[in-house]
N, C-alpha and C positions, 0 to 999 in steps of 0.2 A: 182378704182385702178390707179396705175401709169403705163401709157403703154407707151412703146417706139415703134414708127413706123418708119421703115427702108424702104424707097423706092426712086429709082432715078427719078421717075417721079413726079415732084412738085404738079401737079394738084391731082394726087392721093393721095399724102401725105397730102395736105391741106384737101381734102375731107374726109379723115380718120379721120384728127384732129378734124374738125367741127362736124363730127358724134360721136365721140367719147366723146368729151366735152358736146355734147347735151345730151348724156347718162349718164353724171355725173362723167365722168372720167377725171384724169389728163393725158396730152398727150404731148409728146416730138417727134419731127420729125427729122430724119437723112436722107441725099440723098444719102448715099453709106454704104457699110458694114464697112469700117475703122472708120468713123465717129460715127456710131451706136455702135460699140465696145468701143470706147473711152467715149461716153455718159453712156453707162452701167457700166463701170468702174468707172465713177466719180458720177453718180446719183442713179445707180441701177434701178430697173424696177420689177414690179409685173407679166407683160405680155409683150411680144415682138410680133409685127405683121411685118414680114418681107418678101419683095419680093424675088423671087427665084434668078433673074438675077440682080446684081448690079455691079457698079465698085468697085474695092477694094475687099472686102470679099463677096462672095456671100451667099444666105440664109443658106444652109446647113452648109456651113463654119463657119457662124457666129453662127449657133445654136450649132456646136461642141464646140466651144471655150467657149460660154456660159455654157454649161453643164460640161465642164472641169474646170470652175472657182471654187476655193476652199472657203470655209467659205462664201457662199452666199445661200441666201433662193431661194427655187426651184422656177424657172421663167416658166410661161406657154408660150411655142412658138408657134406661128401660122404662117405657110408658104402661101405666096400668088403665085399663078401660073396661066399662061394663059393656059397651057396644063395640062390637067388632066390625064396623062399618068401612067399606073401602076408602070413602073420602077421608074419613079419620086417620087411616094407614098412611094416605098419601100426606096429609096436613102434618103428620107427626114426622114422617120421613124427611119433608121439606124444612122442619125445624131442625133436623140433625140427630133425632133419635136412632138408635141402633136396632131396637126390636119392640115388640110389643108383648103384653100378656094380659089375657081376658079375664076379668073376674067372672067367677071364682076360679083359682088356679091350684094345681097340685105342688106338691113339694118337689116332685120329680120334674115338674115343668120349670119351676123356680130354679132347681139345681142345674138343669140343661142351661138355662139363661145365663147363670152365673159361671158355668164353665166357659161359654162363649166370651163371657165378659173377661175371664182370666186371660185367654187366648189373646183377644183384642188388645188388652192392657199390655201383655208381652210384645205383641206385634208392633204397637204404637210407641212401647217405650224403646225396642230395638231400632225401630225406625227414627225416633227421636234422636237416640245416640248417634246413629249414622248420619243424620243429618247435622248433628252438632259437630261430629268429627270431621266431616266434609267441609262444614262451615269454617272450623278451626284450620284445617288444611288449606282452604281456599285463602283464607285470611293470611297464614303463614307463606303461602306461595306469593300472594300479594306483596307482603311485607318484603320477602326476599328479593321480588322483582324490583320493587321500589328501591332496596338497598342495592342492587346490582346496577340500576339505573343512576343511582346516586354516585356509586364507585366508577361506573363508565364515565359520568361526566367529570369526575375528579381526576380520572387518568387521562381523559382528553385534555383537560386543563392543564395537566401536568406537561404532557408531551408537547403541547401548544407552547410553553414556557421555555422548552429546552432550546439551546443555541444551535443544536445539530437537527438535521432531517431525521424523524423516526417513523417507520413502516412497521405496522404489525399485519402479518399476513396468516390465513389459515393453512393448516395440513389436512390433506396431502396436495391441495389444488394449488396453493400459493396465492389465492384470492385476498384481496386486501381487507383487513377489519377495520383497521384505524390508520390514518396517516395525518401529520401535522402540516402546518402551512408553509413551514421551512423546506420542506422536499419540493413543493412546487417552486420556490423562489430559487433553490440551487439548481434543480433540473429545467427550470423554465418550461415544465410541462405538468399536466394533471394526471396524477397516478390513480385517481379514483375511476378513471376509465377501467372496464374490465380487462383489458390487455395492457395495463399500465405497466406492470412488472416485467412483462415480456418485452415491452417496447424499450424499457431502461435496459434490459439485459443486450438486447440487439444493437443499441447505441452506444454500448460501452465496450471498451477493449483494455487488454493489458497496457502497461507503459511501453513493452516492446512491440506494439502494435497488432498483437494476434488477438483473434476474437475469442470470446467465452464459448465452449460447447454448452448445451443444454443442461447436462449434469454437473458444469464447473460453477456455475453462478453461485455465489456465497448463499443466499437464501435457499436456494435449492440443495445446497449440501447441508445447511442446517436441518431443513424440513426432512430429508431422506436418510441422512446419516447421523442426525444429532451433533455435528461438527460446530465448534465454537470458531468463527473466523475473527481474527483481531487485526485491524488496521489494513487490510489489503488495499492497495491502491489502483485505481482505474482511470482510464480517460474516456470522458464522456462527451459524446457529440450532442450539442443543444440543437433545437429546432432551427436555430438560424444559421447552423453550420460551424458556429465557435465550438471550442472545446474546453473542457475545465478538468482539473485533476481532482478526483474525489478519493476519500479515505472510506473504506466500507468495512464494517462490523457487523456480524449477525451471530444469533445465539437461539438455540430451540426453546420452547416453552413446553414444559410436560405436565400431563395431567396423569398422575400413576406413573406407569413405565412407558407412556405412550407420547409421542411428539404431537401435541395439539395445535401447536402454532410456531411461529419465528418471529423474532424481532430484528430489524435491520437498523443500524445507525449510519447516516451518510453525513459526511463533514467536506465542506469544499475547502482543499487545501491549495488552490490554485496560487493563490497570492503569497502562501507560505513558501510555496516551492519556488515561485519567481524571486523572492527575497533571499532564500537559500542559495539560488544560482548566482543573483548577483553579489552575495556576500563571498560565494566561492570563487567568483572570478576576481573581485576584490582582493581576495586573500592571495590568488595566483599572480595578480598583476603586482602587489606588494612584494612577494618573494622574488618575482621576475626583476622588479626594480633593484631589490638588493643584490640578486645574482649579477645585474648587468655591470655593477661596480666591479665584480670579480672579473668579468669577461674583459671590461676596459683595462683593467689592470694587467691582464694576460696579455692582451693584444699589444699594449705599450711595452711590455717586456720583449716580445716578439719583434715588433718594428723596430725596438732599439738595436737588438742584433743585426737586423736586416740592413738598416741604414747605416750603423756603425760600421759594419765589414764592408758594405758598399763604399763609403767615404774613404775607409783605409785603402781600398783597392784602387779607386780613382786618384787617391792622393799620391801614391806612391808608384803607379805604373809609369815607366818611361824615365824614373830617375835612378840614382844609384841604390836607393833603398827598395826597389822593387821586390816584391815578395817572389820566392822560389815558387816553381810549379806545385811542389806539395803543400806550400803554406796557401796558395791561390785555391788549390782544390779544397782544402779544410775550411776556408773562408767560404766558399761557394756551398760547400755541404751544409755548414751552420746556417748560412742564410735560407737554404731550401728547406731544412727542417723547421726552422723556425717559422717560415712562411705557412708551411702545411699545419704545424701545431696551432698557429693561429686561425687557420680555417676550421679545425676541429673544434676549437672554441667557440667559434661562431655557430658550428651546427649543433653544439650542444645548447646553446642559447635558443636556437630556433626550435628545437625538439622538446624544450623543457615545458611541462605541463600538457602536452598533446594528449588528447583522449584517443585510448587505444582499445575501446570495448569491441571493435569489430577488426583488430589488428591482429594477425598471427603471432605468438609468441616467439621469442628468439632464445638461443642458448647463449647465457651470458656468463662471462668470468666474474666471480664474485670479487677478487682482488682487485681486478680493473675498475669494476663498479665503484668499490669503497674509495679508490684512489681519485676517480673522477669527482665524486661528491666531495671529497676532502678539498680538492683544487677548486670547485665552484663555490664553496663555502668560506674560502680564505679570506675575502674582505670583512667578513662578520667576525670570524673567531680569532683573526690575527690582527688585521690593520684597526678596525673600528673598535675592537675591545681593548686593544693596546693604547689607542688614543684616549679611550675613557679610564685609564689606569687601571684595568683589570686584566692581566696577561693570561691568555690561554693558550694552552698547548694541546694540539690535536694530533692523536698517532694512529696508524693503520697496521693493523695485524691480521692479515689473511695469506693463506697459502695460495700458490697461483693454479693449482690443479683442481679446484672445487668450483661446480657450475650450477646454476639454477636456469630454469625456463621462464621467462618473463617479458615484459615491456619496458626495455632500457630507459625511455623517458619517464614513465610513470615511477619506475623504482628509484630513479635519480630524485625525482620530485618527492616521494615519499621519505627517503633517506635525508634529503636536504631539510625537510621539515623538522624531522627528528633532532638533527643537528642544531638548526635555529632554535628549537625549545631547549636544547641542552645549553646552549650559550646563554638563553635568558635565565637559565637556574643556576648561573656562575656570577653573581652580582660582584663578587670580590676577585673573580679570575679563578683559574684551576685546571683540570685537564678533561679531555674528551678523549674517548678511545672508540675506534671503529674496528670490531673484531669479527672474525669467521671461523668457522671451523666445521668440520663433518662430524655428524653423530648417526651412526647406524645409516638409515635410509633418509636422514634430512640433513640439510645444510642450515646451520644456526648462524645468524648475524646479531651481533649485540651492538647497540650504541649505548655506551656508558659515560656517564658524567660524575665528577666529585661535589656536585653541588648540593642546594638546600634539601632536596628531597620533595616527596609528594605525600600530603597527609593521606589517610587511608580512606577518609571520607570523599575526598576528591578523586583518589584512584578509581572509585567505583563509577566515575561520571565522566571521566576524561574523553571517552570515545562517543559521548552523546552530541549530536549536532547542536551548536551554538552555545555550548557550555564552555565558559572561558573564566580564568582566574586573573586575565591581563587587563581587565576594565575595557575602556575604550580603544586601546591598541590591539584588542584581539576580537577575531570573529568567532571562534569556537568552531572552526571547520577544519582545522589542519589535521588533528588527530583522527577526526572520522573520516577524512580522506585517506589518511595512511591506513586505516582500518579497512576501508574498502577495497583498497589496491591489493593488500596482503590477502585478504579472504578470496577476492577474484582469482587469485593464483593458487588456491587451496593451502594457503599458508595459515600459521597462527601467530597472534601476537600476545606477549606477556609483559606485565609491568612489575618490576622488582624495585621498591623503593621504601625508604623509611626517612622520617625528618632527620636533617643534619648528616646523613650517611649517603647521599647521592642516589641517583636512579640508573636502572638498567632496563632499557626497552629491548626486549628479546623478540626477534623474528625468526619463525621457524618454516622453512620451505622444503618441499619435496626435493631431493637431489637429482641432478641428471646424470646418469651413468653413461659409460662408453661414449664419451666425447671425441668425436674424430678430429684429427688435425685438419686445419684448412689446407685445399691443395696449394702446392708451391706453383708460382708463377715465375715464368722465365723472366729474368732482368734485362729490360732494354731489348727484346727480340724485335728486330725489324720486319717489317712487311716484306711477303714473299716476292712482290714485284712492285714495280712503280705503278701509281695510280694518279688519275686526274681528279684533283680535290678542290672544291668550292668552301671556302671559310667566310662565315657571315657574322660580323660582330660589330657594334656600333663604337667600340673601343679600338682606335688605330692601334695603340700599343700592343693589344691582347692579339689581335688578328695577325699584326706583324710577328710578333714572338711565335704564334701557333705556326705559321707559315715558314719561319726559319727552322722550327724544329722538323717540320715535316719533309721540307726541301733537303735537310741535312741527312734524311732517312732515303732520300732518291725520288720523292713524289714530286709531280708538278702541281703547284698550289697557285691558285687565283684567290684574292680576297675583296670582299665588297663590305660596305658598311649598313645596308639596309636590305629588307626583304624585296622590296620593289626592283633595286638593282640586282640582286640575285636572280629574280625571275627573267629579267632581261639577258643576263648572262646564259641561263639555262635554255632559252629560247634559240640562241645564236651558237652555243658551244655545247660539247658534249662531256659531262663529268660522271666519274663512277661513284664519287662519295660526296655527300653535303654535310658540313658541320656547321650548325647555326645556334647562336644564343637565342634564348626566350626573349628576354627584354631588348628590343631593337630601338628604342626611343619612339619618336612620332612615326604613324604608319603603321604597317602591319607587323605583328609580332612573329616570334619564332614559330609558335603552333600553326598559325595561318600559312606561313611559309611551307612547313611541312606538308600540311594537307594538300596544297597546290602542287607540291612536288611528287608527292606519293601518287595523286591522281593522275598526273601527267607523265612521270617517269617511274613506273612501279618496280623497276629493276635496280634503281638506284639505291645505294646503301646510306640510310639518314641517322644522323647522330645530333643528339640535343644536348647542349651545354648551359649549366645555369647555376648561379649562386643559391638557388632553391632547389637544386638537384635532388636533394634528400627528401624533399616533399612530393617529388613527381611519382605517380603510381605508374609502375613498370608495366604492368598489364594494360592498363587504359593507353599508355604510350604504345606499345607494342600493337594494339588493335588499330592506331592511326598510322602505322608502318615504321615507326621508330624502331632502328635496329640496336641502339645503344645510347645511354644516358650518361653525361659526365658532370659531376657535382663539384663545382668549384670551391676552393682551388683543387686541381686535379693533378696527379703526377702523370708525366709523359709516358711512362710505361703503361697506364691505364689507356691514355689515348691511343697508343700504337697497338695495344691488344684490340682495342675496337676497330681501328683502321684494319688490322689484319683478319678480323672476324668479316669484314665485308670484302675482303679479297679472294677471288676463287683461286684453288691451287694451280701452280704453273704447270704448263703442259697440256 
């Protein structure tokens, strides 16, 4: 150790120096307290041996000065005194001395004190290092806490600037750690409440109306399984009872191998969905307007046949050029077929674009479907294109024996949209082919055009909503609609195209096997026996015509022009069958008449006829007592079949 000796007796100072150096210590001697203090300040010391009485500073005063010195290691302080009096010991201890040694003393006594000094020095050095380490750790912890607080503030500032709602929740409880103000604006509620996330889950449901189970909520899935949820849409009920559509994404936050938290992003897409629906409706109306031209064209064709042959018959009856019975039969057959074909054309227009999400699929003949699409789109690819100087030829190549399961209106709409796109790709005219074939367990339908082709970068985006290359004339919803319909039917869609080499849109559907032929119906089978029938229609010509046909079959028929008149006849007369149109002008309609008749006369057979018959729900009609539905224009064989169904067997 380095030992500072302070004693005004030079002989004692030299004796101590020699003894200490013999013991292996370094020794410095001062003859008064002031000199000792200066040497301590300049050189420091591990231990100080100081006489009690000295010129300048006395021993206790020197001890107090040493103890008051800052930023110095602990110094072992040994006081030398001639008088070993208790009050002196107490004064020295109060000054900070570690021990006393009474003159004269032995080398052994000095050695014992020096051993204690070494131990105290080591103890204080270790303690000082521990304190210093603890201080450094505390400072580092404080620095890290300050840095964490700073990063927390920066993160809070970042998520506050985000345009979407952001929720950060702890695992495994889901307690909210951080949330920005946009969440409150989107949900119109405060998620800082302990039950906030739970309340959000309980107020949200899927677009189909089903509620989320506890383990199905996106945040819960990210915390419990580490799942990343991208853009799952929910319908949220706000506190005021209104609803909004939200896009929810969530992802886990890992610390090592464990999920420590999860982040949830909320986006309000209510307005986006509203605009998309409006654009979809606009797109359908545009297509419907184009198709209306085709329907008008076809109806004019059919009406020309009806009017033309009727005029021929009226003009030639009773003169020398009267047609033969065979010729008359042919004219009537053509007129009848034209009228029914016109009715089918109107039905196609009525069902075009109808939503079929909840409607059961039907077995559809692919060839029939493609021919219907060709006829529906005729005004665009034949008439309009030819008027613009770009002739287009459309052909259909499909065998009659391939079938698929689907919704005819939706498939017509999808294929019509593909044909319209093909027409737009033929600025100078060309060809469009509608082809179908069976491949293994699939039915393949191709819409092929010889047009300009689609660039590769565009092909990757054509099924994205709102993406269009048609500028203001396009909505970007036609092909996404096609994609949605095909995928709902478990089908696939493929684009084969190159610039200048035309385009093939290939649709692949699961095939329908073992298609049974429809049951044959007896043509013109008369009712087994005569029935009392009441016909209700506000059109005199129609009710007169129906009466003529039914009377020809041997029935007794009465006709009225309103529901009110029908109720009066029902109260005064007995009828087996009631045939009523739905639309009856002013007053009660056909549904109301049916309800009254079914309640008062439950045994009566009730038949509804309407130009909207294809839209009537047969199950709902049966629940109200309706025994048959006639969609105008109807064939009289169908009318006779329904009459027979309401007639009990003879005998």
